[in-house]
N, C-alpha and C positions, 0 to 999 in steps of 0.2 A: 504493500499499500504506499503510495507516494505521500510526501509531506503536503498537507492540505493548506499550509500557510499562504501560498500564492493564490489559492482559490478564495480564501477569506479576505485577503487583501483586495482582490479584484472586486468582490462583492461590496466591500466598504467603499472602494473608489467609485463604483457605479452608483451606489446609493447617494453618496455625497454630491456627485456630479449631477445626478438627476434632480435632486432637491434644489441645488443652486440654479440650474438652468430653468427649472420650473418657475422660480422666483423672478429671474431676470428675463427669461424668454417670453413669458406671458404678456407683460406690458409691451414688449418690443413687437411681438406678433400682432397684438391688438392694434398698435400704431400702424404697422405695415398694412393691415387689412382695411384701415379707415383713411389713411392719408392719400392726398393727391399731390404730395410734394415731388418735385422733379428729382429729388435724391432717392426716391423709393427704388428704382431699378438698380442704382448703384449699391445701395445697402443690401438688397436682395442678392446681388452678385457676390458681394463680400461674404454674406452669410452662407452661400452655397459653395464657396471655394473648397472647403474640406471634402466635398463630394468628388472633385475632379483633380485636386492636387495630390501628389504622392505624399503619404504620411511623413516620410523622411524630410521632405521640404518644409512642412509645417513644423516638425520637430526641430529642424536645424535653426529656423528663425526664432522659435521659442527658446531654444538653448542659448542663442546669442542675447535675446532680450532679458532672460532670467538669470544669466550668470552674475556672480558677485561684483563684477566690475561695471555692469550696466546699471543705469539709474534705478530701475525697478528692483533688481537683485540686490544692489547695495542698500536700498531702503529697507528691504526685508531683513537683511543681515543685521542692520543697526536696530531694527525693531524686535527681532526674535533671537538673534545670535546664531541662527541657522541659515543655510543657503536654500534657495528655491530649487536649484538644480540638484538632482539626485536626492530628492526628498518627496514625501507623500504630498505635501502642499504643492510642489511643482507638478506632480502627476495630475492633481485636481485641476490646476490652471490649464495644463495641456489638454486634458479631457474636455473641459468646458469649450475651448476653441474647436476641438476636433468633432465634438458631438453637437455643436450649436445647431446645424441645419436639421438634425433629427428631432429637435424640440420645436424649433421655430416654424418650420414649413407645415407640419401637420396642424399646429395651432392656427397658423395664418389661414390655411384652407378652411378650417372649421369655422373661424370667425367670418370669413368672407361669404361662406354659404348661408350664414344667418340673414344676410341682407341688413337693411337699415330699419325696417319696420318694427321689429321687437324693441329696439332701443328708443325709437321715436315714440312708441306707445308708452313705454315706461316713463319717458320724459314728460309726456302729456299728463301722466298721473302724478307728476311732481316728484318723481324719484330722482335722486342725485346720481350723477354718472357712475360713481363707485358702487352705490347700492344697486343700480340697474345692472351693472356688470355681474355682480355676484349673485343676484337674484334672478336674472334673466339670461344674460349671455353665457355665463359659465355653465349652468345646468343644461342649456341647449347644446353646448359644445362638449358634453361629457365624453363622447366617443373620440373627439379630437384630443382631449387631454389624455385619455387612456392610451391612444396610439402614440402620442408624443412621448409619454413617460416610459412606456414599454420599449419603444425603439431606442430611446436615449440610453436606457439602462442596458439593453442588450448590446448596443454598439460599443458602449464603454467597456463592457466585459471582454469583448473581442479585440480591443486595441492592441497593436503591437509596435509598429514603427515609431509612432509619436512618443509613447511611453518609454521605449528603449532609448531614444535619443535624449529625452529630458531626464529620465530617472535612472537609466542604466539597469543594472542587474544586481541589486543589493538585497540579499535574503532578509525577509521580515520588514523591509523598508520600501523597496520599489520593485521587487520581483513579483510581477503579476502572473496570472495563469498562462497567458499566451507566451510570455518569455520563458516560463518553466517548460512548456511544451517544446519550444525551440531548443532549450538547453538539453532536455532529455534526448531529443533526436540526435543532436550533435554528439552526445556521449553514448549513443547506441542503446539507450535505455528505453526501448520501444514499449515495454509493458506499461511503464509510468506515463509515457506520452500518450499511449492509447487510452488510458483511464481518463486523463484530463480532456483529451480530444473528444471522447465519447460523451463526457458530461457537457461540453460546449455544444456538440452537435445536437444532443437531446434538448438542451436549453434553448438553442436557436430555433429549432423546429417548434417547440412549445410556444415561444414568443410569437412567431409568425402565425401559428394557429389561433392564438388569442386575438391578434390584430385583425386577421381576416374574418374571424367569427364575429368580432365586435362591429366590424364595418360592413357586414353582409347586408346587401341591399334588399329591402323588402319588395315583394312583387307589386307592380303598379296595377291597380284595378281600373279597367277601362269598360265603358258602357254601363 
């Protein structure tokens, strides 16, 4: 039986990343679904970059930005005494950037499908914007929230290139399950690699099954 520490670390990373992205991604997706700003396509393109860029490219630039000699990295060292690179905090930041589209895009689609009528109706009943969002928009977008959270969690679990570039391979600190699989294969420990791979395969299938079941279209009644 392989050491399960990388699996627990991956689960912790996915959970923290999903919660943070839910908090920051929800208002961003809402703004994108409502705005007519000329900046919208630019911001949508930036959000979608992790879908087309190699993970090593994102990881390389994050490594540059988070190293102790860069302003962000230096500030973090002065604040905590620890570095962002090769740390769990650095993995969280990298995962937030890399999994951003998996949270924002499903939410944006869900919000856009609502149209403006529900919010206008709530406003006519004198509901404040924040109250209208939580009492009207959020419940009507429940499937979008489920899809966004499940996909973000699953995508973070399977990260490899980004977390390897930013966090390295430190047992108990940055060694996530995808890196453990790679290490087991390199050292010809195929039995341990198979166990982790089978777990991820089963988990990924379950995630997709949940998403497709939740978003299953109801038949349209005609006549």
